[in-house]
N, C-alpha and C positions, 0 to 999 in steps of 0.2 A: 435792529436785530442784534441780538447778543451773539457775539462770536465766541467760539470755543477754540482754544488752542490746545494742541497736544505736544507732549515732549517729542523732540526729534527722535525718530526711530520707533515711536509707539505705533501699534497696528491700527489700521483703519477698521471701520465697522465691518466691511466685507471680509477683511482678513480675520477679524475676531470670529465672524460666523464660520469661516473656513476652518479656523482652529478648533472651534467648538464641535464642528462636524467630525473632525479628525478624532478628537477626544472621545466623542460619543461612539464613533466606530470602534475605537480601541476598547472602550468599556463593553460594548456589545460583543465584540470578538472574545473578550475575556470571559464574559458570561457564557458564551457558547462553548468555549474550551472547557470551562469548569463544569458546565452541565454535561458535556460529552464525557468528561473524565469520570463523572459520577455514574453514568449509565454504561459507557463503553468499556471501561476498565474491568468492571465485574463481568461484562459479557465476554471480554477477551479471556479472563481467568476461567470463566465457565467453558469457553471453547477449548482452552488448554486442558481442563479437567476432562471434558468430553472426549478429547483425543485419546485418552488412556482407556476409554471404554469403547472397545471396538464392536460391541454387540455381535461377537463372533464365537464360533465353536471350533475346537480342534478335536479330531478323532485320532487316538493313538491305539495301535494294535500291538500288544506285547507278545513275546514268546514266539515270534516267527522263526521257523527252523525247518530243516530237512526231515523227511521220513517220520513225521509225527502228525497224525490226523490231517494229512496234507490235503485231502479232498475238502475237508471243512475249511482249512486255511484258504484254499483257492476260491471257495464259494464266497467267503467274506471279502477277500480282495476283489473279486469280480463284482460284488455288489457296489463297491465304490467306483470301479472303472465304468460299469454300465450306466451308472447314474451321473457320471462326469463330476465326481465328488472327491475332494482332497482327503488324503489319509497319511498319517505318519506311522509306518510299520517299524516296530522295534525289533531288530534282528539279533539273535544269538549267534555270533559270527563263527564260533568253533563248529557249529552244526549247520552251516549254510553253504550252498554252492554245488551240491551233487544231486539234488532232487529237482528235476525239471518242472514238476508240477508247481512247486513253490517258486523257484528261481524265475521261471518264465513269466509268471503272474507279476512278480515284483518288477521285473524288467519292463513288462507291458505298461504297468501303472506309472513307473518312473519316466519312460520315454514319452508317455502321453502328458507329462507335466502335472500329474495328479499326486504321485507318491513322493513324499519327502522322507528319505531314508534316515533312520536313527540307529545308533548302536544300543543294544540291550545287553552289553557285556560280551566278553569272549566266551566264558561259560556262565551259566545262570547261577551265580553265587552272590552272597551278601558282600558287597564291596566294602562296607564299613568294617568288615572283619579282615580285610586284606591290608598288607603293609603298603606304604606309599609306592615303593618300588614295584610291587606286584600289580597295583592299580595302573601305574604308568605303562608297564610292559604290556599288560593285557589289552588296554585301550589302544595302544599303538599298534599291536598285532591285529586287533579287530578292524581298525581303520585301513590298515594296509591291505587286508583281505577284501574289505568292501570295495576299495578302489580297484583291485584286480578283477573282481567279479562284475561290478556295476559301473566302473569307470569314474567314480568320485568318492571322496571321503565325506564323512558327516561331521557336523559341528554340534550334534545333539546327543546327549547321553540320557537314555531312559534307564534308570538304575534297576537292576533286578531286586525284587521284593520292595521296591520303592525306598531303598535304604542307602544312605550316604553319610560320610563324615568329612572332617576338615581335609583329610588326605585326598578325598575324592575331588574336592575343588582344586587342590594343588595339582593333582594328576591330570585333571581336565585342562587346566591352564597350560601345563607343560606339553600337552598333546594336541592343542589347537581346538579343543571343545569349548564352546561358549554358552550353551544352553543346557540346563539340567531340568529334567522332569522326574520328580520323585513323589513323595507323599505330601499332601497338603498340611498335615499335622505330624511332622516328623517326631520321632522319639527323642526324649531328653528334656532337660529343664535348664534354661529355656528351650523351646523347640528349636531344632537345628535347621537353619536355612529354610524358613517358611517362604511363602510366595514373596518375591522381590519385584516382579513385574509391576509397573513399567521401568523401575530403576534396576540397576545391576547391583549385585553384592560387591563389597569392597574388593573382592578377588577378581572382579570383572565378569563373573558368571551370573547369568540371568536365570532365576529359578521360576519355572512355570509348571507347577505340579498338577497332577490330575485333580479334578474337583467333582467328577461324577463317575460312579462305578456302574457299569452297564447292567450288572446283576446284583442281587441282594446277597452280600457276602455272609450274612448271618444265617442263611438257609442252605440246605444240602445241595450239592451240584445236581443239576437236572430238575430241581424244584425251586430255583431261585430267580426265575425270570421276572423282569419288570415290564409293565406295559409301556407303550410309546408315550401315553399321557403322563405317566409317572416320571419317565426320563425327561420329558420336555419340561415338566415343572421344576425338576432339579436343575436343568440347564438354565432356566430363567432365574432361579434363585442364585446360581453361581455368577451369572452375568451381573445381577444386581449387586452382589457382594464384591466381586473382583474385576468386573469389566469384561470378563471372558469366561468360557467354560472349556475344560478338557475332559473328554469322555474316554475312560479307559476300557478297552475291550481285550478279551483273551479268546483264542480259538475255541476252548471248551465251552464258552458261552453260547456257541452256535452248533454244538454237537449233541447227538443223542448220547445217553449215558447208560452204562451197565446197571441193571436193576439191583444186582446183588452187592456190588462194591462201589457204585457211583462213578467208576472210571469213564473218562470220555472215550467214545468210539469214533472210528473214522466214518461216520455217517452223519449227514447234515440234518439238523433240526430246522426244517423249513419255516416253522412258526417263528423262530427267533430271527431268521433272515428277513421274514416279512415285517417283523417289528422294527428292525433296523431300517428297512426301506421306508416304512411309514414315518419313522422319526426323521430321517433325512428330508423327506417331503415336507413335513411340518416345519422344520427349521427354515427351509428355503422359502416356503409360502409365507412365513411371517417376516420375511425381509432380513433375516440374519445371514451372516456370511460364514460359510464353512471354510476355514483357512488353515495355514500351517504355522509352525512355531516361528520360523524365520520371518514370515510375513507379519506375524503379530509383533515381533521385536522391531521390525523395520518401520512399523507405524509410529513408533516413538523415537526411532533413531537413537537407541541407547547404547548399542554395542558395535564395535568394529568386528565384522564377521571375518572368520579365517579365510585365507586365500583359497583353501581347499573346501570351503563350504559349498553346499549344493547351489548350482546356478538355476535361475528361473527359466533359462532357455531350454528348449527341447533338443536332445541330440540322440542319435542312434549309436549305441555303444556295443562293441563286440565283447562278448563274455569269454573269459579264458579259463573257466573252472573245468576241472576234469581233463581227460586226455583228448587231444585233438587229432583228427584224421589227416589225410593228405591234403584235404581242402582247407584245413585250418578251422573247420566249423566246430562248434561246441558239441561234445558228446556227454550228455548227462544221464544219470541213472534214474530210471522210472521205478517207483515202488508200487506194488499192487494195491488196489483198493480193497478194503476189508471192513466188515462190521465188527471184527474182533478187536479187543483192546490192543492198542499199539504198544509194542515193547521196545521201540527205539528211543531216541533222546526225548526226555521229558523235563519237566520243571519241578518235580516233587523232591524236596530236600531229603537226604538220608537222615537217620537218627543216630546220635552218638552220646554215650555217657562215659564218664570217668568213675569207675566203681571203687577203686582202691589206690591208695598211695602209701608207699613205705614211709613211716614217720622217721625223721632224722633229728638228732640232737640240735644241729645248727647247719645252716647252709654255708659251706666253705668251697673254695676253688677245688675242682676235681671231684666233688661229691656226686653221687649218683642216686637216683630215686627210681624205684620200680613203679611204673604206672600201668594200670590195667583197666579195661573197660569193655563195653559192648558197642556194636554198631549194627544197624539194620537198614534195609532199603526195600522199596517195592519191587525193584528189579535185581540189583546186585551191588555189593560194596566193591569198589575197585581198590581202594587203599585207605589206610589210616596213618596219619603222620602226627608226630608229637614234637613240641619244642618248649623251651622255657623262656620267659620274658620278664621284663621289669613289671612292677605292679600295675602301671598304666598301659602296658602293652606297646610302648613306643619303641622298644628295642628288645632284641632277644636272639637266641640261637636260630639256626636254620632248621626247617622241618626235616625230620628223619622218619622213614617208614617204620611202623611197628609190625611185629609178627602177627599174622592173622591165623586163627584156628577156628574150629567149629563152623566150617563153611563160611568163614569170613565174619561171623557174628561176634567173635571174641578176639581181643587183641591185648598185647602187652609190650612193654618196652622199658629197658633200663636207660633212663634219661640222664645224660651227663649235665651237670650244672656248671657252666663255664665261668660264671660270675656269681659271687654271693648275693648280688643285688637282684638276680633273677629268681624271684620267689613265686612266680605264677606259672602254672602248667597249662598249655593249650594243646588240645587234641583236635585234629581236623579229619573228617571223613569225606571221601569223594566217591560218588557212585559211578556206575557205568556210563551215565550220560553227562558226567562232568559237574553235576550239582554238588554243592558242598554244605557242610554244617559243622559248627564248632562247639566244643565243650571246654569250659575254663574253670579251674579251681586254684586256690592258693595252697602253697606247700604247708603241710602240717609239721609241727615240731614236737619232739617227744617231751 
């Protein structure tokens, strides 16, 4: 028998088989890991991508305020409360707190955990036309009043006219607001702060604009209703494009309108309420979630919410608006129901024009220019103010009131030019409801 010798320390056949099995196991494990990485990593990426598509819908109701088609507002708010559906009311804070019809419904929805309250400005003005200081002050005032009435501040700004600028972002950041809802396609080139969800803008603001308009804005008021099927199709298109949908509502969308002038009446259009209820039912039946702005943001954990942001817990908050009796209970003013056009606070901008400027040889310190123009409003002009600014509007003189004549429809002012660099004239009209409009021209030279 031939004997085989092995070097000292060489493995036996059993050891070699054991080693081979170990190597084979390692190879098989490597194959499994590689295979898993091929299939599981894309799946994980897909899961992460899917996490930004919430398949959800937000309803926002703009222009909530006192003493303006309040029966209609209450009916819309109640449609969400009675169907246990979430809503984000955008409140014009300078005109909120004294009408129990509106305030009580807002409180009822908030205390039920259904309403996520948002600021819709102090007055219904174009915030892109305000200075940084004006934006900061009015947003701070709005949140202070909201906390006084409803026991909490908001971290959401639904901009009036869906308009914003870079100062709006700075003002929001300085006042603890973290979510902006404006226009999906903002004016400007390139578009200003389009949708950023699920990421935040470098400023830290998350932009979640409206994507579906409840009515057809190209048709006259009272004749612009969409069907529930039309709205649902637009919601599906928005979810496919953005991962979510924000449906923008206004109280006049649910009101009857004057046949002569198209003005909203304090009378409910039940057909439009029925359409809303049908739409809500369709969304829920299809497995979609009706959610809030903060819940949408929390799904991606993108932003640190303000300490004053709305809590998800339900609390009963005493309201302190108006005068209190001996018991300390709230005493709010009730305004009568009517089918007449409402003459209280509204959201229609006044009109203003600069019709003439005195030509001057050159702008020097101490120069004055006579500015004249016209202003009109559907209710009444409260005041017209004028100032001079740099060409880009970044700095200027303070606003000074112009003299009004002709029942407030004509105005004029001798405008001092404090700085030769101030070569643009800005006129601002404010109506009786606090709505504002601007006219801007460059100074002519002789």
